[in-house]
Each structure stands twice: as structure tokens, then as C-alpha cells.
C-alpha positions as CSV (number, residue, x, y, z in Angstrom):
1,M,7.2,119.0,93.8
2,K,6.8,117.6,90.3
3,D,6.9,113.9,89.6
4,G,10.2,112.4,89.6
5,A,11.6,115.1,90.6
6,K,13.7,114.5,93.6
7,P,12.4,116.5,97.1
8,R,14.1,118.8,97.7
9,V,15.5,120.1,101.2
10,F,17.1,123.2,102.0
11,V,20.2,122.5,105.1
12,V,20.1,125.3,107.3
13,D,23.2,126.5,109.7
14,D,25.7,128.7,110.7
15,D,28.3,126.5,111.5
16,V,29.5,125.4,107.4
17,F,30.7,122.0,109.0
18,V,27.7,120.7,110.6
19,A,26.2,122.4,107.6
20,D,28.0,120.6,104.9
21,V,27.9,116.9,106.5
22,I,24.1,117.4,106.6
23,S,23.7,118.2,103.8
24,D,26.0,115.4,102.4
25,V,23.9,113.4,104.7
26,L,20.5,114.3,103.6
27,S,21.9,114.4,99.5
28,N,23.6,110.8,100.0
29,A,20.2,109.5,100.4
30,G,18.8,110.3,97.5
31,Y,17.2,114.7,98.4
32,E,18.0,117.8,96.1
33,V,19.8,119.1,98.4
34,S,20.2,123.1,98.6
35,T,22.5,124.1,101.6
36,F,23.2,127.5,103.2
37,Y,24.9,129.5,106.5
38,G,22.2,131.6,107.5
39,P,18.6,132.0,107.6
40,H,18.7,135.1,105.8
41,S,19.8,133.9,102.5
42,A,17.6,130.7,102.4
43,M,14.9,133.5,103.2
44,R,15.6,135.1,99.6
45,E,15.9,131.2,98.1
46,A,12.4,130.3,99.4
47,R,10.6,132.9,97.4
48,N,11.4,131.2,93.7
49,T,12.7,127.6,95.1
50,R,9.5,126.4,97.3
51,P,11.6,123.4,99.9
52,D,10.0,119.8,100.5
53,V,11.9,120.0,103.7
54,V,13.6,122.7,105.2
55,V,16.4,121.1,108.7
56,S,17.4,123.6,111.0
57,D,19.4,125.0,113.8
58,Y,17.8,126.6,116.1
59,A,20.9,128.7,117.8
60,M,22.1,131.1,114.9
61,P,22.6,134.9,114.5
62,D,19.9,137.0,113.6
63,M,16.9,134.9,113.6
64,N,17.2,131.6,115.6
65,G,15.0,128.5,114.7
66,L,11.5,129.8,115.9
67,E,11.9,132.5,114.2
68,F,12.9,131.3,111.3
69,A,10.1,128.7,111.0
70,A,7.4,131.2,112.2
71,W,8.6,133.3,108.6
72,L,8.5,130.0,106.8
73,H,5.1,129.5,107.9
74,E,4.1,132.2,106.4
75,N,5.8,132.4,102.9
76,C,6.2,128.8,102.8
77,L,3.4,127.3,103.4
78,N,3.8,123.6,102.4
79,S,7.2,123.3,103.6
80,K,8.0,120.9,106.4
81,V,10.2,122.4,109.5
82,V,13.0,120.3,111.1
83,I,14.6,122.2,114.3
84,L,18.0,120.8,115.5
85,T,19.1,121.8,118.4
86,A,21.1,121.0,121.3
87,E,18.7,122.1,124.1
88,A,15.2,120.4,122.7
89,A,13.1,120.7,126.0
90,A,14.2,124.8,125.8
91,V,13.1,125.4,122.7
92,A,10.0,123.6,122.7
93,E,9.1,125.9,125.8
94,R,10.0,128.5,123.3
95,A,7.5,127.6,120.8
96,V,4.9,129.6,119.8
97,S,1.0,127.8,119.6
98,G,0.2,127.4,116.2
99,L,3.8,126.5,114.6
100,N,4.1,123.1,112.9
101,F,8.0,121.9,113.3
102,T,9.2,118.3,114.1
103,L,12.3,118.7,116.9
104,L,15.2,116.6,116.9
105,Q,17.8,116.8,119.6
106,K,21.2,117.2,118.7
107,P,23.7,115.2,118.4
108,I,21.3,113.3,115.5
109,E,22.3,110.1,114.5
110,S,22.4,110.5,110.2
111,K,19.6,107.1,109.6
112,K,16.6,109.6,112.5
113,L,17.7,112.5,110.0
114,I,16.5,110.7,106.7
115,G,14.5,108.9,108.5
116,T,12.4,112.0,110.0
117,V,12.8,113.6,106.2
118,N,11.4,110.9,104.3
119,E,8.7,111.3,107.4
120,L,7.9,114.1,106.4
121,I,7.6,114.0,102.9
122,R,6.0,110.9,102.7
123,Q,2.9,113.3,104.9
124,S,3.3,115.4,101.6
125,A,3.0,113.5,98.5
126,P,3.0,109.6,99.8
127,S,4.5,108.5,96.1
128,K,7.8,110.5,96.7
129,E,9.5,108.6,99.4
130,I,12.6,108.0,99.2
131,T,14.1,104.3,100.4
132,N,18.0,104.8,100.0
133,L,18.6,105.4,104.2
134,G,22.2,105.6,103.7
């Protein structure tokens, strides 16, 4: 992240309504948000524009959130990943050892999502924390 730049967040969800709501929440909180309705389009963009944080749904066609997180881990080393799911316990059991991500149970409150993203960004670059919790 360049000095003075807003933290860059990718939102990835095949449900257009959910993706747009999450994107609006994060954008209103002060993040630079890019919205994708599937992991493949996000992967193409991530090769050029490294996101600070990726917020991804777990249940998507063609590639689930864990598979997407594994790709990000190999290709966008500094990107932090948040996976949203209605079945957090089941997803946690499927996780591959060594894959680093944050798992949040749906439905998620806006303040919890913003707080989680902010904490991940703070861990990466302490001076880039967003203070507007909407």
C-alpha cells in the first residue's frame, strides 16, 4: 500500500446483492473497494492490483472460498483473506493446514466486518488503520 492510499479491499461473492451490500459497507467505512461476482475475475485483477484484504464468500460455483484463499496465498502473499460462510464450523474442518485466513459466520454485522478488516490491515501496516466504523 502506498503512503496516503486507502487500504484496498476486494469483495468476492457470486450473490450480486450480498457482494454489493458488503462493498457498500466497506466503501462507506473508507476502504477502496473492488467488487467481483466470482473468484476468477478477482484472480485476474489480483495479478495486477494486489489487494490488502480479500473478503470472499465460501460457497461459490467452480471454486470455493478455501480454494480461492489457497490461490491468493500462493499468488498474493501479502493479501489477508476473510471468508464468510453460514457454516463456519464445517468450513474450518475443511481448511488446509498452513492456510491463513479469518473465518466469519454469516450473517455478519457491519461493525464486526469493518473491525475484522481493519485489524487485518493494522497487522500489515499499523499507520493505515481506518477509524470510521460507519
